[in-house]
N, C-alpha and C positions, 0 to 999 in steps of 0.2 A: 625771502625764499631763495633757494639756490638757483632757481631758474626764474625768468621774468615772463610776465603775462601782460598783454595789452588789451584794453577795451576801447576800440575805435579812437586811436591816437594818431596824430599826423606823423609822417615819416619825412625826414629831410637829411640829405647828405649821409645816408647810412645809419642814422640814429632816430630814435623816437623819444623825444624829450629826455635825452641823455642815455637811452638804452641802445646798446649796439645791436644791430640786427642779428648777429651771430648768437647773441645771448637770449633771444626771444624763443620761448618754448611754444606759446600759443597766443592766438589773437581771437577775441570774442567781439562779434558785431551784433548790436542790438536790433538794427533795422537798416534798410537800404537807402535812406536819404543821403544825398551827397555830402552834407556837412558831418556825417558820421562814417563815411566810407572812402572819401577821396584819398586818404593816406595809403589805401591798399594798392592804388595804381603805382605809386612810387616804390612801395615795398616789393611788390611782385616783379616789377621791372628790375630793381637792383638785385633781387635774389636770382634772377635769370642770367646774370653775367658777372656781377661784382662780388656777390656774397653767395657763391654756389654751394658752400658748406652749410649754409643756414637751411634748416628744415622745420620751420614752425608749422603747427597745425592751425589752420585758419577756419574758424567756425562762422558760417554764414546763415542768415535767416532765410535766404532764397538761393538755392544752388545755381540758378541762372547767372548769378553774379560771377561765379567761377568761369563760366564760358565767356562772358564779356571781358573779364580780365585777361583770359588767354588770348582772345582776339586783339585786344589793345596792345599787349606786349609783343605778340608776333608781328604786328604791323610796325611797332616802334623799332624792332630789331631787324626787320626784313632787309634793309639795304646794306647792312654790314655784318650780318650774322655769319656769312661765309669766311670772314677774316677774323673772327673772334672765337672764343671757346664758350660762347653762350650756350646754355642748355634750355631746351624747350620748357615752357612753363608747365609745371606739373611734375617734373622729375624730382625736384627737391622740395616742393611745397605740397602740403596735404590739406585738401579742402574737405570740410566736414559740415554736415547740416546742424544748425541749432534746432533742437527739438524740445518741446515742453517737458519739464521734469529734469532729472539729473542727466546732463549730456557730456560732462567732463569730470574725470576723477583720476588723477595720476598718483594718488597717495600723498601728495603735498597739498594740492588744491582741489576742492570739490565745487563745481559750478552747477546751479540749478536755474533753468530758464522758466520765467514766470510770464505767461502771455499777458500783454496789456492792450489797451485800446487805442494806441497811437495810429496804427494802420490796420485796415480790415484784413490784409492778406499776410500778416506776419510781422509782429514787432514784440520785443521782449524786454523785461527787466531781468537782472541777474542777482541771485543770492550766492555769495561766495563764502566758503568756509575753509579755514586753514588755521592750524596751531591753536585751536580752541576759540578762535574769533570768528564772528559772523558779520558780513557786510552786505548791505543792500545797495545795488547800483541800479537806479531807476531807469536810466536811458530816457528817451522821450516817451511821455505817457499820453493819455487821452487829452487832446488839445483843450477841451472846454473845462473839464473837471477831473484832471488826472489825480490830484491829491485825495479827493474823496472817492473816486471811482476805482482807481488802481492802487495807489499808495496805501490807503486805509485797509484794503483787503490783504495786501502783502504783509503788513506789519502786525496782523493779528496772530501770526505764527510764533511770536516770541520777541524777546528784546534783541535788537541789533547793536553791536558794538559801534558800528558806524553806518550812517546812511549817506550816500553820495547821490544827490538829487538834481533834477533839472528845474529850471524856472524860465523857460523860453516861451511858454505858451499861455501862462496865466499868472495872476497876482499871487505872490508868495504867501500872502496871508491865508490862502486856501489850505495851507498845510497846518495852520495853527491847531485846530481841533483834532485832526488825526494824530498829530504829534503828541498832544496832551493825552489822548486816549491810550496810546502805546508809545511812550517816549523812548527813543534810542539814547545811547550814551553820548553820541556825538552826531551832529547833523551838518552836512556840508553841501553847498551849491557848487557845481562844477560847470554847468551849462546854462547860462542865464542871459536874457535879453536886456539891453540897456533900458528899455522901457519899464522893466520890472525890478531893476536894481534897488530902487528906493524901498519897494515893498519887502525886499530881502532884508534890508537893514531894519525895517520896522518889525519884521518877524523876530530878528535877533534880539531886539529890545524887549519885545513881549516875553521872550523865553529866557532872558538872561539869568534868571534864578532857578531855571528848570532844566534846560538842555543847552549845551554849548552849540552855537550856530556860527559857521564860518563860510566866507565866500572865497573859493579857491581860484587861483590863477595858474597859468601855464608854469610848469616846473615846481609846483607846490608839493612838498613831501610831508607826509603825516605818518607817525609811528603809532601803532596800536599796542 
């Protein structure tokens, strides 16, 4: 893509896993748990003084997060804001709500929010469409039976070129039957617990002649 998009990735030193903050067009947050949102604190802080030309749209599942970020950054800058050219949070950042259905479409990327069962008050998986390709990003799903309760429902809509899935809350073998029922062209784990890694490899073995299964790590790049 000519512009870059992030789905709850960590920010460090003005970059997000190699992406310069100035190049980021939009950020999509699936839910408000800290392991999926803590990078926003660094990003909004840096955009308030160091990267003032950055103007990404930040899509939040709960708009209360925008107010909390504002308070955090204001306090962080309070003691030295008079001697800098820092701009108040919000002048260059655009906070938007994630809403079920299509909530983002800039002509390059179309993003659809799919409500899942991870949180009772707002958590989403994302369907991303661009250049004739379709990707499902599951985010965290229903803790007990996400693959059968959420994933199976989402994949009934058609074949995905890529699925980026979690395995932090359940044994990966729970994906086996839903994948076989509606197989994607590729299936990747990007958020997995050490206690379930062995089951991820087991799933890969079971599907080795049906669907490619990968375990992704930080910095991993994949071309569709």
